[in-house]
C-alpha positions as CSV (number, residue, x, y, z in Angstrom):
1,X,6.7,48.3,3.2
2,X,7.3,51.8,4.5
3,X,10.7,52.1,4.5
4,X,11.1,53.6,8.4
5,X,9.4,50.6,9.9
6,X,12.4,48.3,7.2
7,X,15.2,50.4,9.2
8,X,17.2,47.9,12.0
9,X,14.6,45.3,11.8
10,X,15.5,42.9,9.6
11,X,13.0,40.4,10.2
12,X,10.3,43.0,9.1
13,X,12.2,43.4,5.7
14,X,10.0,41.7,3.0
15,X,12.5,38.4,1.8
16,X,11.6,39.3,-1.7
17,X,14.0,41.1,-4.2
18,X,13.3,42.7,-7.3
19,X,15.8,40.2,-9.3
20,X,16.1,36.5,-9.2
21,X,17.8,35.6,-5.9
22,X,20.4,33.1,-8.0
23,X,21.9,30.2,-6.4
24,X,25.6,31.9,-4.9
25,X,28.3,31.0,-7.0
26,X,31.8,30.4,-5.5
27,X,35.0,31.3,-7.6
28,X,34.5,29.8,-10.9
29,X,38.4,28.9,-10.3
30,X,37.3,27.1,-7.5
31,X,34.2,25.0,-8.8
32,X,36.6,24.3,-11.8
33,X,39.1,22.9,-9.3
34,X,36.0,20.8,-7.8
35,X,34.9,19.0,-11.2
36,X,33.0,21.4,-12.7
37,X,34.8,21.7,-15.9
38,X,34.0,20.1,-18.9
39,X,34.8,16.3,-17.9
40,X,32.6,16.2,-14.9
41,X,30.5,13.0,-17.0
42,X,33.7,11.4,-17.0
43,X,34.7,12.0,-13.3
44,X,31.2,10.6,-12.8
45,X,31.9,7.6,-14.9
46,X,35.1,6.2,-13.4
47,X,35.3,3.0,-13.1
48,X,36.4,4.0,-8.9
49,X,33.3,5.9,-8.9
50,X,30.6,3.8,-10.6
51,X,32.3,0.8,-8.5
52,X,31.7,3.0,-4.7
53,X,28.3,4.2,-6.3
54,X,27.3,0.2,-6.6
55,X,28.2,-0.9,-3.4
56,X,26.3,2.4,-1.6
57,X,23.4,0.9,-3.6
58,X,23.9,-2.8,-2.3
59,X,24.1,-1.0,0.9
60,X,21.0,0.6,1.1
61,X,19.3,-3.0,0.1
62,X,16.5,-1.1,-2.4
63,X,13.7,-2.5,-4.1
64,X,13.6,-3.2,-8.2
65,X,12.6,-0.8,-10.2
66,X,9.6,-1.8,-13.1
67,X,12.3,-4.2,-14.9
68,X,12.4,-6.4,-11.3
69,X,16.1,-6.1,-11.4
70,X,17.3,-7.0,-7.6
71,X,20.6,-4.9,-6.8
72,X,22.8,-8.5,-6.8
73,X,21.0,-9.3,-10.1
74,X,22.5,-5.6,-11.3
75,X,26.3,-6.9,-10.9
76,X,26.7,-9.1,-13.4
77,X,24.4,-7.0,-16.0
78,X,26.8,-4.5,-15.6
79,X,29.5,-6.4,-16.1
80,X,28.7,-7.9,-19.3
81,X,26.9,-4.8,-20.7
82,X,29.3,-1.9,-18.8
83,X,30.9,-0.4,-22.0
84,X,28.0,-0.2,-24.4
85,X,26.0,1.1,-21.0
86,X,29.2,4.3,-20.5
87,X,28.9,4.2,-24.3
88,X,25.7,5.4,-24.4
89,X,25.8,7.7,-21.2
90,X,28.6,9.5,-23.2
91,X,26.7,9.8,-26.5
92,X,24.0,11.3,-24.9
93,X,21.3,8.6,-26.1
94,X,20.8,7.0,-22.4
95,X,17.2,6.8,-21.4
96,X,16.4,6.1,-18.0
97,X,13.6,4.6,-17.0
98,X,10.7,5.2,-15.3
99,X,10.1,5.0,-11.8
100,X,8.0,2.6,-10.0
101,X,5.4,4.5,-7.9
102,X,5.2,3.2,-4.2
103,X,2.8,4.6,-1.8
104,X,3.7,5.4,2.3
105,X,1.2,6.0,4.8
106,X,1.9,8.3,6.7
107,X,0.6,9.2,10.0
108,X,-1.6,12.0,9.5
109,X,-3.5,9.5,7.2
110,X,-2.3,10.7,3.9
111,X,0.5,8.7,2.4
112,X,4.3,9.6,0.8
113,X,4.7,9.4,-3.2
114,X,7.7,7.4,-3.8
115,X,9.2,7.1,-6.7
116,X,11.9,3.6,-7.1
117,X,14.5,3.8,-10.0
118,X,15.8,0.7,-11.8
119,X,18.8,0.0,-10.0
120,X,21.1,0.7,-12.8
121,X,19.5,3.9,-12.9
122,X,20.3,4.6,-9.0
123,X,24.0,3.2,-9.6
124,X,24.3,6.4,-12.2
125,X,22.6,8.4,-10.4
126,X,25.0,7.5,-6.9
127,X,27.4,8.6,-8.9
128,X,26.0,11.9,-9.8
129,X,25.7,12.4,-6.6
130,X,28.9,11.5,-5.2
131,X,31.0,14.1,-7.6
132,X,27.8,16.6,-7.3
133,X,28.1,16.6,-3.3
134,X,31.4,18.4,-2.8
135,X,30.8,21.3,-5.8
136,X,27.6,22.1,-3.9
137,X,28.3,21.4,0.1
138,X,30.8,24.5,0.6
139,X,27.4,26.9,-1.0
140,X,25.2,25.1,1.7
141,X,23.5,26.9,4.9
142,X,25.1,26.3,8.2
143,X,21.0,26.0,9.1
144,X,20.6,22.8,6.4
145,X,21.1,19.2,8.3
146,X,19.1,17.2,6.1
147,X,21.0,14.3,3.7
148,X,24.5,16.3,4.2
149,X,27.3,14.4,5.4
150,X,28.5,14.6,9.0
151,X,24.9,16.5,9.6
152,X,22.2,14.4,11.3
153,X,18.4,15.7,12.8
154,X,20.2,15.3,16.7
155,X,22.1,18.6,15.6
156,X,19.7,20.1,14.1
157,X,16.9,20.0,17.5
158,X,20.1,20.6,19.3
159,X,20.2,23.8,17.3
160,X,16.5,24.6,17.7
161,X,17.9,24.2,21.6
162,X,20.6,26.4,21.5
163,X,18.3,28.9,19.7
164,X,16.1,28.9,22.2
165,X,17.8,29.5,25.0
166,X,19.1,33.0,22.9
167,X,15.6,34.1,23.0
168,X,14.2,32.8,19.6
169,X,11.0,31.1,21.5
170,X,8.8,32.1,18.8
171,X,8.6,29.9,15.3
172,X,7.8,29.3,12.4
173,X,6.4,25.8,11.0
174,X,6.4,25.7,7.1
175,X,5.1,22.8,6.1
176,X,5.4,22.3,1.8
177,X,2.6,20.6,0.3
178,X,4.3,17.2,-1.6
179,X,7.4,19.0,-2.3
180,X,9.7,16.8,-4.2
181,X,6.5,16.6,-6.4
182,X,6.5,20.2,-7.2
183,X,10.3,21.2,-8.0
184,X,10.0,23.2,-11.4
185,X,12.7,21.9,-13.7
186,X,13.4,24.9,-15.3
187,X,14.4,26.5,-12.0
188,X,16.9,24.1,-11.0
189,X,18.7,23.4,-13.8
190,X,19.5,27.1,-13.6
191,X,20.7,26.5,-10.3
192,X,22.6,23.6,-11.6
193,X,24.2,25.5,-14.6
194,X,25.7,28.0,-12.1
195,X,28.3,25.6,-10.6
196,X,28.0,22.7,-13.5
197,X,29.8,23.5,-16.8
198,X,29.5,20.1,-18.5
199,X,26.3,20.4,-20.6
200,X,26.3,16.5,-20.8
201,X,26.0,16.3,-16.7
202,X,22.6,18.6,-17.2
203,X,21.2,17.5,-19.7
204,X,21.9,13.5,-18.0
205,X,20.0,15.3,-15.1
206,X,16.9,16.9,-16.9
207,X,16.2,13.2,-18.4
208,X,15.7,11.7,-14.8
209,X,13.9,14.5,-14.4
210,X,11.6,13.5,-16.9
211,X,12.1,9.6,-17.1
212,X,8.4,9.6,-15.7
213,X,6.1,7.6,-13.4
214,X,5.3,4.1,-14.0
215,X,2.0,3.6,-11.6
216,X,-0.3,0.9,-12.2
217,X,1.2,0.4,-15.9
218,X,0.4,3.5,-16.6
219,X,3.1,5.7,-17.9
220,X,2.8,9.2,-17.0
221,X,4.8,12.1,-17.6
222,X,6.9,14.0,-15.1
223,X,7.2,17.7,-16.2
224,X,8.0,19.0,-12.4
225,X,9.6,17.7,-9.4
226,X,11.9,14.9,-8.4
227,X,9.8,11.9,-7.0
228,X,11.8,10.6,-3.5
229,X,13.7,6.8,-3.7
230,X,16.4,8.1,-6.3
231,X,20.2,8.7,-4.5
232,X,19.9,11.9,-6.7
233,X,16.9,13.5,-5.2
234,X,18.2,14.9,-1.8
235,X,20.8,16.7,-3.4
236,X,18.7,18.0,-5.9
237,X,16.5,19.0,-3.4
238,X,18.9,20.9,-1.1
239,X,20.0,22.8,-4.1
240,X,16.7,24.1,-4.6
241,X,15.8,25.2,-0.9
242,X,19.1,26.5,-0.9
243,X,18.1,29.5,-1.7
244,X,15.4,30.5,0.6
245,X,17.8,29.0,3.2
246,X,20.8,32.0,1.7
247,X,17.7,34.4,1.4
248,X,17.0,34.2,5.3
249,X,20.6,34.5,5.9
250,X,20.8,37.5,4.0
251,X,18.3,39.1,6.4
252,X,20.0,37.9,9.2
253,X,17.0,35.4,10.2
254,X,18.0,32.1,12.0
255,X,16.6,29.0,10.6
256,X,16.9,25.6,10.4
257,X,16.0,23.0,7.9
258,X,16.1,19.4,6.9
259,X,15.1,18.5,3.4
260,X,11.4,19.9,3.2
261,X,11.0,20.3,6.9
262,X,11.4,24.4,8.1
263,X,11.4,25.8,11.0
264,X,12.4,30.1,11.1
265,X,12.7,32.0,14.6
266,X,12.1,35.1,15.9
267,X,12.0,36.2,19.6
268,X,8.5,38.0,19.3
269,X,5.6,36.1,18.0
270,X,4.6,39.5,16.1
271,X,8.0,39.1,14.2
272,X,7.1,35.6,13.7
273,X,3.7,36.1,12.2
274,X,5.4,38.3,10.0
275,X,8.3,35.9,8.8
276,X,5.0,33.9,8.1
277,X,3.6,36.1,5.5
278,X,7.4,36.7,4.2
279,X,8.5,33.4,3.5
280,X,4.9,32.4,2.2
281,X,5.5,35.2,-0.6
282,X,9.6,33.8,-1.1
283,X,8.9,30.0,-1.5
284,X,5.5,30.5,-3.7
285,X,6.4,33.9,-5.5
286,X,10.0,32.9,-6.4
287,X,10.6,29.0,-5.6
288,X,7.7,28.2,-7.3
289,X,6.4,25.7,-4.7
290,X,3.2,25.6,-2.7
291,X,3.1,26.7,1.1
292,X,0.2,24.3,3.1
293,X,-1.9,27.3,4.9
294,X,-3.2,25.0,7.2
295,X,-0.2,23.2,8.3
296,X,2.4,26.4,8.6
297,X,1.5,28.2,11.9
298,X,3.2,30.0,14.4
299,X,4.0,28.1,17.8
300,X,6.6,28.7,20.8
301,X,9.1,26.3,20.6
302,X,8.5,25.7,24.3
303,X,4.9,24.4,24.1
304,X,4.6,20.7,23.9
305,X,0.9,20.6,22.5
306,X,2.2,23.0,19.4
307,X,6.2,22.3,18.3
308,X,7.0,19.4,16.9
309,X,10.2,19.0,14.9
310,X,11.8,16.0,13.5
311,X,10.0,14.0,16.3
312,X,11.0,16.2,19.4
313,X,9.7,18.6,20.7
314,X,11.6,21.1,23.9
315,X,10.6,21.3,27.6
316,X,11.2,24.1,30.1
317,X,12.2,22.6,33.3
318,X,14.4,24.9,36.8
319,X,17.6,23.7,35.2
320,X,16.7,25.2,31.8
321,X,15.3,24.4,28.1
322,X,16.2,20.4,27.7
323,X,15.7,18.4,24.4
324,X,11.9,15.7,24.5
325,X,10.6,13.3,22.8
326,X,7.5,14.0,20.8
327,X,4.7,12.2,22.3
328,X,3.4,11.4,19.1
329,X,7.0,9.7,18.8
330,X,6.7,7.7,22.1
331,X,3.1,6.7,21.2
332,X,3.9,5.3,17.9
333,X,7.5,3.1,19.3
334,X,5.5,2.0,22.6
335,X,3.0,0.8,19.7
336,X,5.5,-1.0,17.9
337,X,6.7,-2.3,21.0
338,X,3.4,-4.1,21.3
339,X,2.5,-5.5,18.3
340,X,6.2,-6.9,18.7
341,X,5.5,-8.6,21.6
342,X,2.0,-9.6,21.4
343,X,1.7,-12.7,22.4
344,X,-0.2,-14.8,20.1
345,X,2.6,-14.6,17.3
346,X,3.6,-18.5,18.1
347,X,7.6,-17.5,18.0
348,X,10.2,-18.6,20.3
349,X,10.6,-15.8,23.0
350,X,14.2,-15.0,22.1
351,X,13.6,-14.6,18.7
352,X,11.0,-11.6,20.2
353,X,13.7,-10.2,21.7
354,X,16.0,-9.6,19.2
355,X,13.1,-7.8,17.5
356,X,12.7,-6.1,19.8
357,X,16.3,-5.1,20.8
358,X,16.9,-4.6,16.6
359,X,14.1,-1.9,16.8
360,X,15.0,-0.6,20.3
361,X,18.8,-0.1,18.9
362,X,17.9,1.8,16.0
363,X,14.8,3.7,18.1
364,X,17.7,4.9,20.4
365,X,20.4,5.5,18.1
366,X,17.7,8.8,16.7
367,X,16.3,9.5,19.9
368,X,19.6,9.0,22.7
369,X,20.1,13.0,22.7
370,X,16.2,13.6,24.5
371,X,15.9,13.4,28.1
372,X,14.1,10.3,28.5
373,X,15.6,9.1,31.0
374,X,11.7,8.5,33.4
375,X,9.5,7.6,30.0
376,X,12.4,4.2,29.6
377,X,12.6,3.3,33.4
378,X,8.4,2.7,33.0
379,X,8.7,1.1,29.5
380,X,11.4,-1.0,31.0
381,X,8.9,-2.4,33.8
382,X,6.0,-3.1,31.1
383,X,8.3,-4.9,28.7
384,X,9.4,-6.9,31.1
385,X,5.5,-8.0,31.9
386,X,4.6,-8.0,28.2
387,X,7.7,-10.3,27.8
388,X,6.7,-12.7,31.0
389,X,2.9,-12.4,30.0
390,X,4.6,-13.7,26.4
391,X,6.4,-16.9,28.1
392,X,3.3,-17.3,30.0
393,X,0.6,-18.1,27.2
394,X,3.4,-20.0,25.5
395,X,3.2,-22.8,28.8
396,X,-0.2,-22.9,27.9
397,X,-1.4,-26.0,29.8
398,X,-1.4,-26.3,33.5
399,X,0.1,-29.6,34.0
400,X,3.1,-27.2,31.9
401,X,3.1,-23.8,33.9
402,X,3.4,-26.2,37.0
403,X,6.4,-27.9,36.2
404,X,7.6,-25.1,35.1
405,X,6.8,-22.7,38.0
406,X,8.7,-25.6,40.1
407,X,11.6,-25.9,38.1
408,X,12.4,-22.1,38.5
409,X,12.4,-22.3,42.6
410,X,8.1,-21.7,43.1
411,X,7.0,-23.9,46.2
412,X,4.9,-26.9,44.8
413,X,1.9,-25.9,46.8
414,X,2.0,-22.0,45.3
415,X,3.1,-23.6,41.7
416,X,0.0,-25.9,41.5
417,X,-2.1,-22.9,42.8
418,X,-0.7,-20.6,40.4
419,X,-0.2,-23.2,37.4
420,X,-4.6,-24.0,37.7
421,X,-5.2,-20.0,38.2
422,X,-8.3,-18.4,35.6
423,X,-6.6,-15.1,36.2
424,X,-6.4,-13.5,32.9
425,X,-2.7,-13.6,31.0
426,X,-1.8,-9.5,32.3
427,X,-2.7,-9.8,35.6
428,X,-0.9,-13.1,36.0
429,X,2.5,-11.4,34.7
430,X,2.6,-9.0,37.0
431,X,2.1,-11.1,39.9
432,X,5.0,-11.4,42.5
433,X,4.8,-15.3,41.8
434,X,5.8,-14.5,38.0
435,X,8.4,-11.7,38.7
436,X,10.1,-14.3,41.6
437,X,10.2,-16.9,39.1
438,X,11.3,-14.8,36.0
439,X,13.2,-12.5,37.3
440,X,14.6,-9.8,35.5
441,X,18.5,-11.7,35.6
442,X,17.1,-14.6,34.3
443,X,15.3,-12.4,30.8
444,X,18.6,-10.6,30.1
445,X,20.1,-14.1,30.5
446,X,17.5,-15.3,28.0
447,X,17.9,-12.3,25.6
448,X,16.0,-9.3,27.1
449,X,17.9,-6.0,26.2
450,X,17.8,-3.2,28.6
451,X,16.6,-0.1,27.3
452,X,17.4,2.2,29.9
453,X,21.2,0.4,30.1
454,X,21.7,1.3,26.8
455,X,19.8,4.8,26.8
456,X,22.9,5.7,29.2
457,X,25.1,3.6,27.4
458,X,24.6,6.0,24.4
459,X,24.5,9.1,26.3
460,X,27.4,8.9,28.3
461,X,28.8,8.3,24.7
462,X,27.3,11.5,23.3
463,X,28.4,13.9,25.8
464,X,32.3,12.8,24.9
465,X,31.9,13.5,21.9
């Protein structure tokens, strides 16, 4: 690229460097103070650190690995074999077990391959992560939000909104093909060595990277990648992509990254197209990753149909730019609610109330930063009708329906008329008779969870924070 085009236009400049762009090193003295000296392994294997690691693994409620050992069973095993386990790790003789392969269906029809380590390996990985996180955390970019303390997806989308308000309305959505499965081990270990001076820790991490995958009873070697599912994988993934983050920062390019979900911003479509190509060259050339050229594209962040990040999108009205829940996220959530309230499951309605409440609390905990008040108002009406239909189905016989309608204050002749109707469940659930008998207040007393009320409480708390 000609020099005159690079002058005073940082986004035009290529991302590449002639020399290898290593991780940004901290001051050696600071690194030693944070645990980067030769006693790091002893710090990892400290009783207090291991106890904290086990408690965290237990809180995560993970599935067993290839040995079938549960989290509860691991506690007694560790008590019996603790000294032998620690000695083998210190002597460099510990051999991690292969991870158990589990495939999770994705929305686009593909599968996400998880690798589930044994509980013992998860505890050790968690202990390593707890000591490595403080070493690498100060080196990470401000644009990195995934798997970091006191950072969240909600903060990431709010930063996207802030950039859009500053005029960065064009974005490069970068999709990495099988990112966790394609990390280059040599590059990753070199990045770790710049901050970790205890060779035993490097060797232990290397053994985890090379431990292999058990799939359909066959052991498959892992010469690259760090399978999702282990406590250490998110940190290693952040360390690896921090190189890309820092390169963008050095070019004064706005970037937001959550794990392997990356968005790079520009003020013009032309600049964004150039960034797409330079990002591809850096990721594939320097970091030896594979960018999905079909899914990686330039979009307008205000185009609802085009832009999607972490389940959110942006909208614009007379008041300005606001955060929305993406249409696909809304469709998926409503499909789940429909499944939870299907009328043929034969469960007590209070049990169904609890399941719906649990799902909504988790969903709103994630999407409360989005402006979705009108949508939730319609969901409230729809869900109440679903529950009235569910209750009507449970009454089954006309005689039972007549009796219950009378108990709920409906006149005898109306109760008899509606109790013997042949209208469909959904139509009856929307009738005035059921709305007067199974009122909103009675649904709440029975356990109905008001979506809109919970959303407004979360929004108020968010604004106060």
